[in-house]
Backbone as CSV, one residue per row, in Angstrom:
resi,resn,N_x,N_y,N_z,CA_x,CA_y,CA_z,C_x,C_y,C_z
1,MET,-96.495,-69.582,-12.108,-97.837,-70.022,-12.434,-98.804,-69.459,-11.397
2,PRO,-99.939,-68.963,-11.840,-100.913,-68.401,-10.913,-101.683,-69.478,-10.159
3,LEU,-102.241,-69.072,-9.029,-103.097,-69.948,-8.233,-104.551,-69.677,-8.609
4,TYR,-105.322,-70.739,-8.777,-106.741,-70.617,-9.089,-107.541,-71.337,-8.019
5,GLU,-108.621,-70.696,-7.565,-109.510,-71.305,-6.578,-110.748,-71.832,-7.280
6,TYR,-111.179,-73.004,-6.863,-112.368,-73.635,-7.422,-113.285,-74.038,-6.286
7,GLU,-114.600,-74.092,-6.569,-115.572,-74.594,-5.614,-116.579,-75.464,-6.349
8,LEU,-117.194,-76.373,-5.604,-118.205,-77.244,-6.205,-119.418,-76.417,-6.602
9,CYS,-120.027,-76.765,-7.713,-121.209,-76.042,-8.179,-122.374,-76.220,-7.215
10,GLU,-122.527,-77.428,-6.684,-123.577,-77.669,-5.689,-123.187,-78.851,-4.826
11,GLY,-123.652,-78.813,-3.602,-123.353,-79.902,-2.678,-122.001,-79.741,-2.018
12,GLY,-121.631,-80.763,-1.275,-120.357,-80.760,-0.583,-119.613,-82.054,-0.853
13,CYS,-118.414,-82.129,-0.339,-117.589,-83.314,-0.565,-116.670,-83.509,0.633
14,VAL,-116.513,-84.749,1.054,-115.614,-85.062,2.156,-114.165,-85.038,1.684
15,VAL,-113.933,-85.403,0.429,-112.575,-85.509,-0.105,-111.946,-84.130,-0.312
16,CYS,-112.618,-83.245,-1.057,-112.031,-81.938,-1.381,-112.535,-80.820,-0.471
17,GLY,-113.544,-81.054,0.323,-114.069,-80.027,1.209,-114.945,-79.001,0.513
18,GLY,-115.232,-79.190,-0.766,-116.094,-78.266,-1.498,-115.362,-77.084,-2.093
19,ARG,-114.094,-76.898,-1.725,-113.311,-75.769,-2.243,-111.841,-76.160,-2.229
20,PHE,-111.112,-75.830,-3.298,-109.701,-76.167,-3.354,-108.959,-75.174,-4.229
21,THR,-107.644,-75.138,-4.095,-106.776,-74.228,-4.841,-105.764,-75.042,-5.633
22,LEU,-105.563,-74.652,-6.895,-104.595,-75.326,-7.751,-103.666,-74.315,-8.403
23,ARG,-102.431,-74.699,-8.612,-101.480,-73.892,-9.374,-101.470,-74.460,-10.789
24,ARG,-101.908,-73.619,-11.745,-102.027,-74.077,-13.132,-101.478,-73.020,-14.068
25,PRO,-100.929,-73.428,-15.220,-100.505,-72.443,-16.223,-101.710,-71.636,-16.716
26,SER,-101.505,-70.369,-17.001,-102.620,-69.505,-17.397,-103.204,-69.871,-18.757
27,GLU,-102.435,-70.533,-19.621,-102.957,-70.876,-20.951,-103.855,-72.111,-20.934
28,ARG,-103.891,-72.851,-19.831,-104.762,-74.028,-19.763,-106.193,-73.617,-19.469
29,ARG,-107.136,-74.389,-19.974,-108.554,-74.087,-19.746,-108.929,-74.367,-18.298
30,ASP,-110.024,-73.742,-17.866,-110.523,-73.962,-16.504,-110.971,-75.402,-16.320
31,LEU,-110.885,-75.871,-15.088,-111.370,-77.221,-14.782,-112.885,-77.257,-14.851
32,LYS,-113.413,-78.367,-15.258,-114.868,-78.560,-15.295,-115.315,-79.501,-14.187
33,GLU,-114.372,-80.313,-13.654,-114.720,-81.235,-12.572,-113.562,-81.330,-11.592
34,CYS,-113.895,-81.647,-10.364,-112.900,-81.792,-9.299,-112.017,-83.005,-9.592
35,PRO,-110.687,-82.853,-9.479,-109.808,-83.999,-9.737,-109.956,-85.112,-8.696
36,ALA,-110.462,-84.793,-7.494,-110.596,-85.799,-6.434,-111.940,-86.524,-6.484
37,CYS,-113.051,-85.763,-6.561,-114.378,-86.387,-6.456,-115.158,-86.403,-7.765
38,LYS,-114.629,-85.747,-8.814,-115.225,-85.732,-10.159,-116.569,-85.011,-10.238
39,LYS,-116.903,-84.191,-9.237,-118.134,-83.390,-9.285,-117.856,-82.103,-10.051
40,PRO,-118.887,-81.478,-10.671,-118.676,-80.238,-11.428,-118.230,-79.086,-10.513
41,VAL,-117.266,-78.288,-11.017,-116.742,-77.149,-10.258,-116.775,-75.883,-11.098
42,ARG,-116.642,-74.740,-10.434,-116.512,-73.450,-11.111,-115.361,-72.694,-10.455
43,ARG,-114.732,-71.838,-11.249,-113.609,-71.052,-10.729,-114.137,-69.868,-9.938
44,VAL,-113.499,-69.581,-8.822,-113.879,-68.481,-7.939,-112.806,-67.409,-8.048
45,PHE,-113.203,-66.156,-8.197,-112.245,-65.062,-8.239,-111.896,-64.665,-6.815
46,SER,-110.622,-64.740,-6.493,-110.169,-64.440,-5.141,-109.515,-63.062,-5.103
47,PRO,-109.476,-62.442,-3.930,-108.856,-61.117,-3.829,-107.345,-61.196,-4.056
48,VAL,-106.802,-60.123,-4.565,-105.372,-60.027,-4.821,-104.754,-59.215,-3.700
49,SER,-103.659,-59.686,-3.143,-103.006,-58.918,-2.089,-102.032,-57.927,-2.719
50,SER,-102.114,-56.709,-2.269,-101.212,-55.670,-2.745,-100.840,-54.792,-1.561
51,PRO,-99.720,-54.110,-1.634,-99.339,-53.243,-0.522,-100.381,-52.149,-0.327
52,THR,-100.699,-51.867,0.921,-101.723,-50.866,1.193,-101.186,-49.456,0.991
53,LYS,-99.952,-49.208,1.423,-99.409,-47.864,1.274,-97.889,-47.957,1.191
54,LEU,-97.334,-47.317,0.203,-95.885,-47.261,0.057,-95.432,-45.830,0.256
55,LYS,-94.356,-45.650,1.022,-93.853,-44.291,1.188,-92.892,-43.996,0.040
56,PRO,-92.871,-42.765,-0.424,-91.952,-42.430,-1.511,-90.502,-42.556,-1.036
57,LEU,-89.640,-42.949,-1.934,-88.231,-43.112,-1.618,-87.565,-41.743,-1.615
58,SER,-86.939,-41.396,-0.504,-86.262,-40.106,-0.426,-84.855,-40.225,-0.998
59,ILE,-84.253,-39.100,-1.271,-82.906,-39.080,-1.831,-81.914,-39.686,-0.846
60,SER,-82.058,-39.365,0.434,-81.124,-39.915,1.428,-81.293,-41.431,1.562
61,ASP,-82.539,-41.928,1.488,-82.767,-43.379,1.540,-82.137,-44.066,0.332
62,ALA,-82.249,-43.457,-0.842,-81.672,-44.028,-2.057,-80.153,-44.085,-1.952
63,LYS,-79.540,-43.014,-1.433,-78.080,-42.992,-1.278,-77.617,-44.044,-0.274
64,LYS,-78.360,-44.201,0.835,-78.012,-45.205,1.846,-78.114,-46.618,1.280
65,SER,-79.035,-46.815,0.331,-79.222,-48.135,-0.275,-78.209,-48.425,-1.368
66,GLY,-77.370,-47.438,-1.713,-76.323,-47.666,-2.700,-76.645,-47.191,-4.101
67,PHE,-77.748,-46.486,-4.279,-78.101,-45.970,-5.598,-77.360,-44.673,-5.873
68,THR,-77.090,-44.408,-7.137,-76.520,-43.135,-7.545,-77.675,-42.211,-7.897
69,VAL,-77.737,-41.055,-7.251,-78.825,-40.110,-7.474,-78.314,-39.016,-8.394
70,LEU,-79.033,-38.806,-9.481,-78.658,-37.804,-10.471,-79.685,-36.682,-10.504
71,LYS,-79.197,-35.470,-10.822,-80.070,-34.308,-10.946,-79.922,-33.768,-12.362
72,LYS,-81.042,-33.466,-13.008,-81.016,-32.951,-14.372,-80.615,-31.480,-14.329
73,VAL,-79.560,-31.131,-15.086,-79.082,-29.740,-15.117,-79.342,-29.079,-16.462
74,GLY,-79.599,-29.856,-17.461,-79.851,-29.313,-18.797,-80.423,-30.401,-19.677
75,LYS,-80.586,-30.071,-20.939,-81.150,-31.043,-21.859,-80.134,-32.165,-22.095
76,GLY,-80.425,-33.339,-21.541,-79.543,-34.492,-21.683,-78.323,-34.449,-20.788
77,GLU,-78.266,-33.514,-19.841,-77.121,-33.390,-18.932,-77.570,-33.626,-17.491
78,TYR,-76.814,-34.462,-16.805,-77.109,-34.787,-15.411,-75.840,-34.688,-14.603
79,GLU,-75.990,-34.407,-13.315,-74.850,-34.424,-12.405,-75.240,-35.170,-11.131
80,ARG,-74.205,-35.715,-10.479,-74.467,-36.440,-9.222,-74.940,-35.458,-8.168
81,GLN,-75.816,-35.940,-7.334,-76.355,-35.088,-6.271,-75.691,-35.404,-4.970
């Protein structure tokens, strides 16, 4: 289930702090009010974390990891490298 961030539309709150995160199924509708203080809220789009840079997997790294590396020699024909 994805995490969704919400913030109060206006004002602040001692109970929820004005901003909170919930884990909800994606098919459910967005919240219209805070479950703690019942004030109106809106969903905030948060940044997604992704790897900044991945190095390509070399043949020797793949072999060390236990993968079988194949080389194409013809149409539909492969041999171990």
